[in-house]
C-alpha distance (Angstrom), angle and dihedral (degrees) to the residues before:
residue distance angle dihedral
M1 . . .
K2 3.79 . .
R3 3.79 88.8 .
F4 3.81 93.7 58.5
L5 3.81 96.3 33.8
P6 3.82 105.0 35.4
K7 3.81 94.0 173.2
L8 3.80 93.5 53.7
N9 3.79 112.9 118.2
A10 3.80 108.0 -132.4
T11 3.81 93.7 -158.0
N12 3.80 92.2 52.7
V13 3.81 90.4 48.3
L14 3.81 89.9 52.6
I15 3.81 92.3 48.9
A16 3.82 92.1 48.9
L17 3.82 92.2 48.0
K18 3.80 92.3 51.0
T19 3.80 90.5 49.0
C20 3.81 90.6 51.0
L21 3.80 90.3 50.7
A22 3.81 91.4 50.0
I23 3.83 89.7 50.0
V24 3.83 90.7 51.7
I25 3.81 92.3 51.6
S26 3.80 92.8 44.3
L27 3.81 93.9 49.3
A28 3.80 93.0 46.9
I29 3.81 93.5 51.1
A30 3.81 94.7 42.3
L31 3.81 92.6 50.5
R32 3.79 91.6 49.7
L33 3.81 92.4 49.8
G34 3.80 94.6 44.2
W35 3.81 95.4 -115.4
K36 3.79 124.8 140.8
P37 3.81 101.3 -91.4
S38 3.79 97.4 -159.7
F39 3.83 91.1 68.4
G40 3.79 92.7 63.2
A41 3.81 95.0 38.9
I42 3.81 92.4 53.8
L43 3.80 90.3 47.2
I44 3.81 93.1 53.3
V45 3.79 90.7 49.8
A46 3.81 90.3 50.6
L47 3.83 91.7 49.0
Q48 3.80 93.6 57.0
T49 3.80 105.9 120.3
P50 3.82 132.8 155.4
M51 3.83 92.7 -115.6
Q52 3.78 132.3 50.8
G53 3.79 93.2 -136.5
A54 3.79 92.1 55.6
T55 3.82 89.2 50.9
Y56 3.82 90.6 52.9
K57 3.80 93.7 50.6
K58 3.79 93.0 44.9
G59 3.81 92.3 47.8
L60 3.79 93.8 52.1
L61 3.80 90.8 49.3
Y62 3.82 88.8 48.5
I63 3.81 90.9 54.7
A64 3.81 92.8 46.9
G65 3.80 92.0 49.6
T66 3.80 92.7 45.6
L67 3.80 96.6 50.7
S68 3.80 94.9 45.1
G69 3.82 92.2 42.7
A70 3.80 91.7 51.0
I71 3.80 90.5 53.1
A72 3.81 91.7 48.2
G73 3.82 91.7 48.1
L74 3.81 91.2 50.8
A75 3.80 90.3 50.4
M76 3.82 91.4 52.5
V77 3.82 91.5 50.2
A78 3.81 92.8 46.6
L79 3.79 93.1 50.0
F80 3.79 103.5 38.2
A81 3.81 108.8 19.8
H82 3.83 90.7 109.4
D83 3.81 93.2 63.5
R84 3.80 119.1 45.8
V85 3.82 94.5 -163.4
A86 3.80 93.1 48.5
F87 3.79 89.3 47.6
I88 3.82 93.0 54.1
V89 3.81 91.6 46.2
A90 3.82 90.6 49.9
M91 3.80 91.6 49.0
A92 3.81 89.8 48.9
L93 3.80 90.5 53.3
L94 3.81 91.6 46.4
T95 3.80 89.4 51.0
G96 3.80 91.2 50.6
F97 3.81 90.6 50.3
S98 3.81 93.8 49.9
V99 3.81 92.4 45.5
Y100 3.80 90.2 52.8
R101 3.80 91.6 47.8
L102 3.79 95.2 49.7
Q103 3.81 89.3 56.7
V104 3.82 92.9 58.2
S105 3.81 99.5 34.6
R106 3.80 128.3 98.2
N107 3.81 88.1 -137.9
P108 3.80 105.3 47.4
Y109 3.82 92.1 159.8
A110 3.82 90.6 67.0
W111 3.80 89.9 53.9
V112 3.81 90.7 49.5
I113 3.81 90.2 56.2
F114 3.81 90.1 43.3
T115 3.81 89.5 57.0
V116 3.81 94.0 46.5
T117 3.81 94.7 46.5
S118 3.81 95.4 47.0
M119 3.81 89.6 51.3
L120 3.80 91.6 46.5
V121 3.81 95.0 50.4
G122 3.79 92.0 43.4
F123 3.80 102.0 45.3
F124 3.82 98.2 34.5
S125 3.79 87.1 62.5
V126 3.83 97.7 47.6
Q127 3.81 91.9 107.8
D128 3.81 94.4 46.6
A129 3.79 117.3 19.8
S130 3.80 91.0 -170.4
S131 3.80 89.9 67.2
A132 3.82 93.1 61.4
F133 3.81 94.4 91.0
G134 3.81 92.3 49.4
I135 3.80 91.4 48.6
A136 3.81 91.5 49.2
V137 3.81 92.7 49.2
M138 3.81 92.8 45.1
R139 3.81 92.0 48.0
S140 3.80 93.0 48.3
S141 3.81 94.5 44.2
T142 3.79 93.6 47.1
I143 3.79 92.7 48.1
C144 3.80 95.1 47.7
W145 3.79 92.2 47.8
A146 3.82 92.8 45.6
V147 3.81 90.8 50.7
V148 3.79 89.9 53.9
I149 3.81 90.2 49.9
A150 3.82 91.5 49.4
F151 3.82 91.0 48.9
L152 3.80 92.4 50.1
V153 3.80 96.1 46.0
H154 3.80 95.6 45.0
G155 3.81 92.2 40.3
I156 3.81 100.2 46.6
L157 3.80 106.3 31.6
W158 3.81 110.4 66.5
P159 3.80 94.3 -40.0
I160 3.79 116.2 -150.7
R161 3.78 99.9 -146.4
A162 3.77 119.3 -160.0
G163 3.81 88.9 -144.2
K164 3.80 92.1 67.9
I165 3.79 91.3 44.3
F166 3.81 89.5 51.7
E167 3.80 90.7 51.9
R168 3.81 91.0 52.1
Q169 3.79 91.4 47.0
L170 3.80 91.3 47.9
H171 3.79 91.5 51.4
G172 3.80 91.6 45.0
F173 3.80 92.2 50.1
L174 3.81 93.0 52.4
V175 3.80 91.6 46.1
G176 3.81 88.2 50.3
C177 3.82 91.1 50.5
R178 3.79 90.0 50.3
G179 3.81 89.8 50.2
L180 3.80 91.6 48.6
L181 3.80 90.3 50.5
S182 3.81 89.9 49.0
L183 3.81 89.7 53.1
T184 3.80 88.4 50.1
S185 3.81 93.3 51.2
R186 3.81 91.8 49.4
A187 3.79 90.9 47.4
L188 3.81 90.1 53.1
A189 3.81 89.9 56.8
S190 3.81 94.0 45.6
D191 3.78 130.5 78.4
A192 3.83 89.6 -145.8
P193 3.84 109.0 42.5
D194 3.80 116.5 -161.9
L195 3.79 98.1 -118.8
D196 3.81 94.0 169.9
A197 3.81 92.8 59.0
A198 3.80 90.2 47.2
R199 3.81 92.0 50.5
K200 3.80 91.9 49.9
A201 3.80 91.0 49.8
E202 3.80 89.0 47.8
A203 3.82 91.7 53.3
V204 3.81 90.8 50.8
Q205 3.80 91.7 51.9
I206 3.80 92.9 48.6
K207 3.81 90.2 55.3
A208 3.81 90.7 44.6
I209 3.81 94.5 55.1
A210 3.82 90.1 50.2
A211 3.82 90.2 51.5
L212 3.82 90.6 51.4
H213 3.81 91.2 60.4
D214 3.81 93.4 51.4
T215 3.81 95.7 43.7
L216 3.80 93.4 48.5
D217 3.81 90.7 59.3
A218 3.82 90.3 53.4
A219 3.82 92.3 42.9
A220 3.80 90.2 57.2
A221 3.81 87.8 61.0
D222 3.82 99.8 51.1
T223 3.83 105.9 26.3
E224 3.79 121.5 63.0
R225 3.80 98.6 -149.0
F226 3.79 93.2 50.0
R227 3.79 90.0 48.7
R228 3.79 91.0 49.9
F229 3.80 96.2 44.7
Q230 3.79 99.3 30.2
A231 3.81 92.9 125.5
G232 3.80 91.2 53.8
Y233 3.79 92.6 49.7
Q234 3.80 90.6 48.1
Q235 3.78 87.4 55.6
L236 3.81 89.6 48.5
V237 3.81 92.4 52.2
A238 3.82 89.6 49.9
Q239 3.80 89.8 52.2
L240 3.80 90.5 48.7
Y241 3.80 89.0 55.5
D242 3.82 88.9 52.4
L243 3.81 88.4 48.8
L244 3.79 90.4 54.1
L245 3.81 90.4 48.8
V246 3.79 91.6 52.6
I247 3.82 92.6 48.3
L248 3.80 89.3 50.6
A249 3.80 89.1 49.0
V250 3.81 89.7 54.2
R251 3.79 91.2 48.6
E252 3.78 92.7 48.9
G253 3.81 90.5 51.9
I254 3.81 92.7 63.4
P255 3.81 107.1 109.5
S256 3.78 120.2 -132.3
P257 3.82 120.2 -135.5
H258 3.81 92.9 -98.0
D259 3.81 90.2 55.5
D260 3.81 92.4 69.7
Q261 3.77 112.3 124.0
P262 3.82 120.3 -160.6
G263 3.72 117.4 -122.1
K264 3.78 94.3 28.0
S265 3.79 116.9 116.5
R266 3.76 95.1 -143.8
N267 3.80 101.8 139.4
K268 3.81 95.6 73.1
S269 3.79 94.6 46.2
L270 3.81 91.5 45.6
D271 3.81 90.8 51.3
N272 3.80 90.2 52.2
I273 3.80 90.8 49.0
R274 3.81 92.1 48.0
S275 3.80 92.6 52.7
S276 3.79 89.4 48.4
L277 3.81 91.4 50.6
E278 3.79 88.8 54.4
M279 3.80 88.0 57.0
V280 3.82 89.8 49.8
E281 3.80 88.7 50.2
E282 3.80 88.4 57.6
E283 3.79 87.5 51.4
M284 3.80 88.6 53.7
E285 3.81 90.0 53.7
E286 3.80 88.7 52.3
L287 3.80 88.7 49.6
V288 3.81 91.2 55.0
R289 3.80 89.6 50.5
D290 3.81 90.4 48.9
L291 3.81 89.1 68.3
A292 3.81 90.0 70.5
G293 3.81 92.3 54.7
P294 3.81 130.7 78.1
R295 3.79 117.1 -72.7
D296 3.79 99.6 -162.1
G297 3.79 96.0 96.8
T298 3.83 95.3 -98.1
A299 3.81 93.1 107.2
G300 3.77 108.8 48.8
P301 3.80 116.7 -161.6
R302 3.78 121.7 -104.4
K303 3.78 108.7 -96.3
S304 3.77 116.1 -108.1
D305 3.76 116.0 -99.4
A306 3.80 108.2 -97.3
S307 3.79 90.3 -143.5
T308 3.79 89.2 66.4
V309 3.77 91.8 63.2
T310 3.80 94.5 37.1
A311 3.80 93.0 53.2
I312 3.78 91.3 53.7
D313 3.79 98.9 39.2
Q314 3.80 98.0 73.1
P315 3.83 107.7 129.8
A316 3.79 94.4 177.9
T317 3.81 93.3 59.5
I318 3.81 94.1 52.8
D319 3.78 114.3 93.6
T320 3.83 109.2 154.1
A321 3.78 134.2 54.4
F322 3.79 93.5 -118.3
T323 3.79 93.3 46.9
S324 3.79 88.5 48.6
M325 3.78 90.0 52.0
L326 3.80 92.0 47.3
A327 3.79 93.6 48.7
G328 3.79 93.2 45.3
S329 3.80 92.4 46.2
G330 3.80 89.9 50.0
L331 3.77 89.3 52.3
D332 3.80 91.1 48.9
L333 3.80 89.4 48.5
A334 3.80 93.4 53.9
R335 3.80 90.3 49.6
Q336 3.82 93.7 44.8
V337 3.82 93.3 50.7
S338 3.80 89.4 51.7
K339 3.80 90.0 47.9
V340 3.82 92.8 50.5
R341 3.81 91.4 48.0
A342 3.79 90.4 53.2
T343 3.81 90.8 48.8
V344 3.83 92.8 48.9
A345 3.81 90.9 50.0
G346 3.81 93.1 53.7
V347 3.78 105.5 25.7
E348 3.83 90.7 110.2
D349 3.78 97.1 38.9
P350 3.84 107.4 136.3
A351 3.81 89.8 -153.8
Q352 3.80 92.9 56.6
D353 3.78 112.6 137.6
P354 3.82 107.7 -105.5
A355 3.79 88.4 -145.8
Q356 3.80 89.0 65.0
A357 3.79 92.5 57.6
P358 3.79 117.2 100.8
P359 3.79 115.2 -99.4
P360 3.81 118.4 -100.7
L361 3.77 118.2 -88.7
P362 3.80 112.0 -81.6
S363 3.75 119.9 -112.4
P364 3.79 116.9 -97.4
P365 3.80 110.5 -81.6
H366 3.78 111.2 -89.9
T367 3.77 114.1 -123.6
P368 3.80 119.4 -169.4
F369 3.77 116.7 -110.4
S370 3.78 113.1 -97.6
L371 3.78 132.7 175.9
T372 3.80 89.2 -142.2
S373 3.81 97.1 49.9
V374 3.79 121.6 114.4
K375 3.80 91.0 -120.1
F376 3.79 92.6 56.3
R377 3.81 92.4 45.9
K378 3.80 90.4 53.9
A379 3.81 91.0 48.0
A380 3.81 91.1 48.7
G381 3.81 90.1 48.1
G382 3.80 90.0 54.0
S383 3.80 91.5 51.3
L384 3.79 90.3 48.8
V385 3.82 91.5 52.6
V386 3.82 91.0 53.8
L387 3.82 92.2 48.3
L388 3.80 94.8 48.4
L389 3.81 95.7 44.7
G390 3.78 92.3 45.3
W391 3.82 91.5 51.2
F392 3.82 92.1 46.3
F393 3.80 97.1 51.1
I394 3.79 92.7 42.7
Q395 3.79 90.3 53.0
T396 3.81 91.6 48.5
Q397 3.85 93.1 44.4
W398 3.80 91.4 -128.1
P399 3.82 105.8 150.8
M400 3.81 97.2 170.8
G401 3.78 89.7 46.6
L402 3.79 90.4 49.8
M403 3.80 93.2 52.1
L404 3.78 98.0 46.3
S405 3.78 95.1 35.1
M406 3.80 93.6 56.6
V407 3.79 94.2 47.0
F408 3.80 95.0 49.4
A409 3.80 92.3 38.4
S410 3.81 87.3 59.4
I411 3.82 89.1 54.7
A412 3.80 90.9 51.0
I413 3.82 91.1 46.3
A414 3.81 92.0 51.6
L415 3.80 91.5 47.5
G416 3.79 89.2 49.6
A417 3.80 89.4 56.0
L418 3.80 92.4 51.9
L419 3.81 97.4 43.7
P420 3.80 134.3 -3.9
L421 3.81 111.2 -83.2
I422 3.79 88.3 -140.5
M423 3.81 86.4 72.9
I424 3.81 94.6 58.8
R425 3.81 103.1 23.0
R426 3.81 91.6 111.0
Q427 3.81 92.2 50.5
L428 3.82 92.6 48.1
L429 3.79 93.6 49.6
L430 3.81 92.0 46.1
S431 3.81 90.3 50.3
L432 3.82 89.4 57.3
I433 3.80 90.1 54.9
I434 3.81 95.8 42.3
G435 3.80 92.5 46.9
A436 3.81 92.6 49.9
A437 3.82 92.3 46.1
I438 3.82 91.5 54.5
A439 3.82 97.1 38.6
A440 3.83 96.9 47.5
P441 3.86 96.8 68.7
L442 3.81 90.3 46.3
Y443 3.81 94.1 46.6
L444 3.80 98.1 42.6
G445 3.80 100.6 28.2
I446 3.81 109.3 31.1
L447 3.81 107.3 27.0
P448 3.86 96.3 57.3
R449 3.83 90.0 53.0
I450 3.80 99.2 53.0
S451 3.78 128.1 76.2
Q452 3.82 99.2 -155.0
Y453 3.76 131.7 35.2
E454 3.79 92.7 -128.9
Q455 3.80 86.6 72.7
L456 3.80 89.9 63.3
I457 3.80 94.0 59.8
P458 3.86 97.2 83.8
W459 3.81 91.2 48.3
L460 3.78 90.9 48.3
C461 3.82 92.2 51.6
V462 3.81 91.3 50.1
A463 3.80 89.9 50.8
L464 3.79 95.1 45.2
F465 3.81 100.2 43.0
P466 3.85 96.5 79.1
L467 3.79 90.5 47.1
L468 3.80 92.3 48.4
Y469 3.80 90.7 48.4
L470 3.80 91.0 51.9
T471 3.81 90.7 45.1
A472 3.81 88.5 61.2
C473 3.82 91.1 62.8
S474 3.80 121.1 113.4
N475 3.82 97.5 -122.8
P476 3.85 106.3 100.8
K477 3.82 95.5 -151.3
N478 3.81 93.8 48.9
K479 3.79 89.0 46.3
I480 3.81 90.7 56.1
Q481 3.81 92.4 45.9
Y482 3.80 96.5 52.9
L483 3.80 94.6 36.6
F484 3.80 91.4 58.7
S485 3.79 91.0 41.3
A486 3.81 88.8 59.4
I487 3.82 91.3 45.1
F488 3.81 91.2 51.0
V489 3.82 91.4 50.1
I490 3.81 90.4 55.9
A491 3.81 93.7 42.7
L492 3.82 94.7 48.6
L493 3.78 92.3 51.0
S494 3.81 86.8 58.0
L495 3.80 95.5 -161.0
D496 3.78 101.7 -144.9
E497 3.80 126.6 151.0
E498 3.79 93.6 -156.3
S499 3.80 96.2 69.4
Q500 3.80 129.1 44.3
S501 3.79 97.9 169.8
Y502 3.76 112.0 116.5
S503 3.77 122.2 -176.3
F504 3.75 137.9 155.7
S505 3.81 91.5 -115.7
S506 3.83 93.6 55.0
F507 3.80 90.4 48.4
V508 3.80 91.1 50.2
N509 3.81 90.5 47.9
M510 3.78 91.0 55.1
W511 3.79 92.9 45.0
I512 3.80 92.2 49.7
G513 3.79 88.1 50.5
L514 3.80 89.8 56.1
C515 3.80 91.4 44.8
G516 3.78 90.1 47.7
G517 3.79 92.1 55.5
F518 3.78 96.7 47.0
G519 3.80 96.2 31.4
G520 3.79 93.0 47.3
A521 3.79 92.5 50.6
L522 3.81 91.5 47.1
A523 3.82 91.4 48.2
V524 3.80 95.1 49.0
F525 3.79 94.5 44.5
G526 3.79 89.5 45.3
L527 3.81 92.9 52.1
F528 3.80 98.1 43.3
S529 3.78 100.4 32.7
S530 3.79 123.5 84.5
V531 3.80 94.1 -164.4
V532 3.80 109.5 139.9
P533 3.83 121.0 173.3
E534 3.81 94.5 -135.5
R535 3.79 93.3 51.0
E536 3.81 93.3 43.7
F537 3.81 91.2 49.9
R538 3.81 90.8 51.5
K539 3.81 89.7 46.3
Q540 3.82 91.7 53.8
V541 3.80 92.2 47.1
R542 3.79 91.1 48.9
S543 3.83 92.4 46.6
F544 3.81 89.9 54.7
F545 3.81 94.4 55.2
A546 3.81 94.4 38.9
G547 3.81 91.3 48.0
C548 3.80 93.0 48.7
G549 3.79 91.8 49.6
Q550 3.80 92.0 49.5
S551 3.81 91.6 45.6
M552 3.81 91.8 52.3
Q553 3.79 90.4 49.6
D554 3.81 91.0 51.3
L555 3.80 92.2 47.3
A556 3.81 91.1 50.0
K557 3.82 88.2 64.4
I558 3.82 92.2 55.2
P559 3.82 121.0 74.1
P560 3.84 111.6 -113.5
G561 3.78 117.5 -99.5
T562 3.81 96.6 25.9
P563 3.83 119.5 131.0
A564 3.80 90.5 -116.8
G565 3.81 91.8 57.3
V566 3.80 93.5 46.4
A567 3.82 91.0 48.5
M568 3.81 91.2 50.2
V569 3.81 91.7 51.7
K570 3.81 91.6 49.6
A571 3.81 92.4 47.6
R572 3.80 90.4 52.8
R573 3.80 90.8 47.7
Q574 3.81 91.1 54.9
R575 3.81 90.1 59.2
W576 3.81 95.1 57.9
P577 3.85 98.8 80.6
G578 3.80 92.9 52.5
L579 3.79 92.2 46.7
F580 3.80 93.5 50.1
K581 3.80 90.6 49.0
Q582 3.80 89.4 52.8
L583 3.80 91.4 49.9
Q584 3.80 92.3 50.1
M585 3.80 92.1 45.2
W586 3.80 95.9 51.2
S587 3.80 94.5 41.4
S588 3.81 89.7 55.4
A589 3.84 90.5 54.5
I590 3.81 96.4 51.7
D591 3.80 117.8 112.5
Y592 3.80 100.0 -133.9
T593 3.80 93.7 -175.4
R594 3.80 93.3 72.5
V595 3.80 96.2 70.4
P596 3.83 119.0 38.9
G597 3.78 113.5 -132.0
C598 3.82 96.4 27.1
D599 3.78 108.5 103.5
R600 3.78 137.6 165.3
Q601 3.80 92.3 -103.2
A602 3.80 91.2 59.2
T603 3.80 94.1 52.4
Q604 3.81 91.6 44.3
A605 3.80 90.0 51.0
L606 3.82 88.8 53.5
I607 3.82 91.3 49.0
D608 3.81 90.8 50.4
S609 3.79 90.9 48.8
I610 3.82 90.6 50.1
G611 3.80 89.3 51.3
H612 3.80 91.5 53.0
A613 3.81 90.9 46.4
A614 3.83 89.7 53.2
L615 3.80 91.3 51.8
R616 3.80 92.4 47.5
L617 3.80 90.5 49.1
D618 3.81 90.6 50.2
A619 3.81 90.8 48.3
A620 3.82 92.6 48.2
E621 3.80 93.1 49.3
H622 3.82 90.7 43.3
V623 3.81 90.0 57.3
R624 3.80 92.5 41.5
Q625 3.81 92.3 53.3
Q626 3.81 90.6 50.7
S627 3.81 95.8 46.4
G628 3.75 122.7 72.5
E629 3.76 127.3 -131.9
A630 3.79 117.0 -72.4
L631 3.76 114.2 -98.8
D632 3.80 91.8 -141.0
E633 3.81 115.1 78.1
P634 3.86 97.1 -150.9
L635 3.79 90.0 49.8
R636 3.79 90.6 49.2
K637 3.79 90.7 52.0
L638 3.81 92.1 49.3
L639 3.79 90.6 51.1
S640 3.81 90.5 48.3
R641 3.83 90.0 52.5
F642 3.80 89.8 50.8
Y643 3.80 90.9 50.1
D644 3.81 91.1 49.2
S645 3.82 89.9 50.8
C646 3.80 90.8 57.3
V647 3.81 90.4 47.6
E648 3.79 89.2 50.8
S649 3.81 90.3 50.4
F650 3.81 91.8 54.0
Q651 3.79 91.7 48.0
L652 3.81 93.3 45.6
I653 3.81 91.9 54.0
A654 3.82 91.9 46.9
S655 3.82 94.3 48.8
S656 3.82 92.7 46.8
L657 3.81 91.0 52.1
A658 3.80 90.3 49.0
D659 3.82 90.2 53.6
L660 3.84 93.7 43.2
K661 3.81 89.9 -121.8
R662 3.77 132.8 135.3
I663 3.78 111.9 -92.9
P664 3.82 109.9 -110.1
D665 3.79 124.9 -139.1
L666 3.79 112.3 -60.7
P667 3.82 122.4 -127.3
D668 3.81 112.3 -71.7
T669 3.81 110.3 -118.0
R670 3.80 99.9 175.1
S671 3.79 93.6 92.3
L672 3.81 89.9 51.1
V673 3.81 90.6 53.4
R674 3.80 90.5 52.3
E675 3.81 91.7 48.2
I676 3.82 92.3 49.4
E677 3.81 92.3 48.2
S678 3.79 91.1 47.8
R679 3.79 92.0 49.7
G680 3.80 89.7 46.1
D681 3.82 90.5 53.4
D682 3.79 90.3 51.8
L683 3.80 92.2 50.2
R684 3.79 92.1 45.6
R685 3.81 93.0 53.1
S686 3.80 92.6 47.5
A687 3.80 96.2 40.2
T688 3.78 118.1 121.4
G689 3.80 99.4 -171.9
D690 3.79 144.4 30.1
D691 3.82 92.0 -110.6
I692 3.79 92.4 69.6
L693 3.81 91.5 43.0
T694 3.79 91.1 51.4
S695 3.79 91.3 48.1
V696 3.80 91.7 50.3
Q697 3.78 90.2 48.4
G698 3.82 90.7 52.4
V699 3.80 92.5 51.1
M700 3.80 91.5 48.5
R701 3.80 90.0 50.2
I702 3.79 90.1 54.7
T703 3.79 89.4 46.8
A704 3.79 92.5 53.3
H705 3.80 92.1 48.7
M706 3.79 91.1 48.1
N707 3.80 89.4 49.1
L708 3.81 90.4 54.1
L709 3.80 88.7 48.8
A710 3.81 90.1 51.3
D711 3.82 90.2 50.8
E712 3.79 90.8 50.6
L713 3.80 91.0 49.2
N714 3.80 89.1 54.7
D715 3.80 87.8 51.6
C716 3.83 89.8 50.7
R717 3.80 88.7 50.4
D718 3.80 91.3 53.5
K719 3.80 92.8 46.7
A720 3.81 92.2 47.6
N721 3.81 92.6 48.5
A722 3.81 88.9 53.6
L723 3.83 88.3 69.0
D724 3.79 121.5 77.7
W725 3.81 98.7 -132.1
E726 3.79 92.7 169.2
G727 3.81 90.6 51.0
W728 3.79 90.9 53.9
N729 3.79 89.4 48.8
R730 3.81 92.7 48.2
N731 3.78 93.5 51.8
Y732 3.79 97.2 47.9
F733 3.79 113.3 28.5
């Protein structure tokens, strides 16, 4: 097959085939037992994931949401079945409650299924309230059985375990770090370092460390050793992020030709550092080989060569801020590599001290309830959609439309709470058309010509396979489009043994019901929502700079090296992946044709610059937390002024974006760097011991990192000023 279709992804083909097989088994069993087969088929389509562990987690959440939603739906029918208006109002309130809860829960997927199931049980029994219990039991039984089938098929037939994927990603990340360090060493020996190649390698490693976090969660669900030692591997991933930061700090410390300063004896110290980095590179190669060995503590890692640290830790040979930063970063790198090797060797040690394990993830931050909050507005919007659609279909006497519209409206409402529907409105509308185009020939051409529903199963698999293959792609928007296309195909066929009357009018009624649910939700959210991609993108950019400025101010009040400061830096670091996803998401939704001169490349350049600024801020704070306070009061004051200048730069960018104005020139820090270096030279010449020299070196390292951060902030300013924020505002609101 690969020979005739060279672009075909073999893994995606395998995933689609296994899903088709699970659908066949589920339909056959459901038809024999008299259950509604479409419930199980839709579930199996929704559970299709690229990793077995992710399928397990999703399936368990599906069961939890189904059982609790069925109970809630039964309660609504029992309490309000006598009054149709009261019933719709109660269901609207229940929908608003579940939408609010899914926005603050760690498991929002379970609340999505809760919403869908409660609507299904409630509105599928509007014509006969006595059937509500049977519908709830059938829904729950079908879902539980279909989850078991999906687990068995994906777990027995060519399982794609997240544990193996994590191992490959772990190996690839370490190889990438070794390659990035090799590029850094070669750049240190060259008069013209290849900064573009280093930046590309840096971008790859940033994406790789984010993937490690996601894959580890799935690996803990399908691989026993990752489940048992998940805390240890979380600690390892955190140390790998620190390793990447240190390597980036070393790379950033490489001086360019125009950085040469007369009178500074840098060549000798740089040669010593370069030879030491080559030793660290050998340590990295050993670290990659350590992955193939046991990790239960029986094979301890070879201790790092003491000469590596000694060659770098030479305070007397350091005479510039950038050389201080480079030497200190090299020292940190040697120590971090040794630390990672020790963690790898004992990450699966059964006798590991539980106190050394990282603490459990904190609960989501509690925000007080507010009628003006975004969460409440989304919940109120969901309730409004249910009220309006219920009133419309009651007035038009459209029972099938009412049933299907409410169920699929609940899906759209839940999606709207997780991400703005404006981002995926095109994909949702296209899925309605694609699903109808595929289902119509089956419904009008195949179903009337068969005597039993089992005969439809081969045709259904042929129709669903291309959609399932496309659902396995990596593009999130395409995944949503083809996932809902497959769901709509199954829903429109309405596999039901009680009725064998197929007509164009009944098909259109069902399709309009689906369109009413999705279209109604899109219309209501579009009318009452002020979400605009351009404004949301600017809001995310502004929140980054405002948040960084506030974080630096808070950290300035905490002495360096304290647990509170380290915890604050780590908490800020955990917010970066979500922020960058938001930036990418909103930039992809912007209509660049509305304002001449604003193009996708300009916004992407700003996002890249923000990413580099975040890394430089993390590196600067990482060094600051490790270094103690300067012993010299004037030097401490100079460093404090430098720190305040960076805080002012963050705040100036944020306030200018809020006012839709061009960002003015940021505070000039070059004179501060010269003053700090001059004061450091004076202290070095008058120093009587290594303690003072080491302290001066630490301060100069912080200064160099802060200087790189200031340079990156100036780059962010230039990239932000290249966009016409006022033009976007004038064209939209």
